[in-house]
C-alpha positions in Angstrom: 82.8 141.0 135.0 86.4 139.7 134.6 87.5 138.1 131.4 90.8 136.2 131.2 92.6 134.4 128.4 94.9 131.5 128.5 97.3 129.9 126.1 95.6 127.4 123.8 96.9 123.9 124.3 95.6 120.4 124.4 94.7 119.2 127.9 97.0 116.9 129.8 96.5 113.3 128.7 95.0 114.3 125.3 94.6 111.8 122.6 95.4 112.2 118.9 93.5 110.3 116.3 95.2 109.8 113.0 93.2 108.0 110.3 94.9 105.3 108.3 93.5 103.5 105.3 94.2 100.0 104.1 94.5 101.0 100.4 96.8 103.9 99.8 99.8 105.7 101.0 100.2 107.2 104.5 98.2 110.4 105.0 99.8 113.8 105.4 98.8 113.6 109.1 100.7 110.2 109.5 103.7 111.6 107.7 103.8 114.7 109.8 103.4 112.8 113.1 106.1 110.3 112.0 108.5 113.2 111.3 107.7 114.9 114.6 108.4 111.6 116.5 111.7 110.9 114.6 110.2 107.8 112.9 108.6 106.3 116.0 105.2 106.1 114.4 106.4 104.2 111.3 108.4 101.8 113.5 105.4 101.1 115.7 103.2 100.5 112.7 105.7 98.0 111.3 106.2 96.2 114.6 102.4 95.8 115.1 101.8 94.7 111.5 99.2 97.5 111.4 97.7 97.8 107.9 94.6 100.1 108.5 91.9 97.4 108.1 88.4 98.3 109.1 88.1 98.2 112.9 91.9 97.9 113.4 93.5 100.3 115.9 97.0 101.0 117.1 97.4 102.6 120.5 100.7 104.3 121.2 101.8 105.8 124.5 104.4 108.5 125.1 105.8 109.1 121.6 109.0 111.2 121.9 108.8 114.6 120.4 105.1 115.1 121.4 104.0 117.0 124.4 
């Protein structure tokens, strides 16, 4: 039997789901992702008038700073 190990990493084309809530401040996850993308998340949220209402989604592709 041969056992091998590989580096843990998300698969190519992976999705990241970040919860957002209509009432309240941005979550720690939102703040962290926004910082990692040099503010791109916050700009996209504002541009789309996203407010975290039930059933509302915001799909972002190719955020800089994320591999």
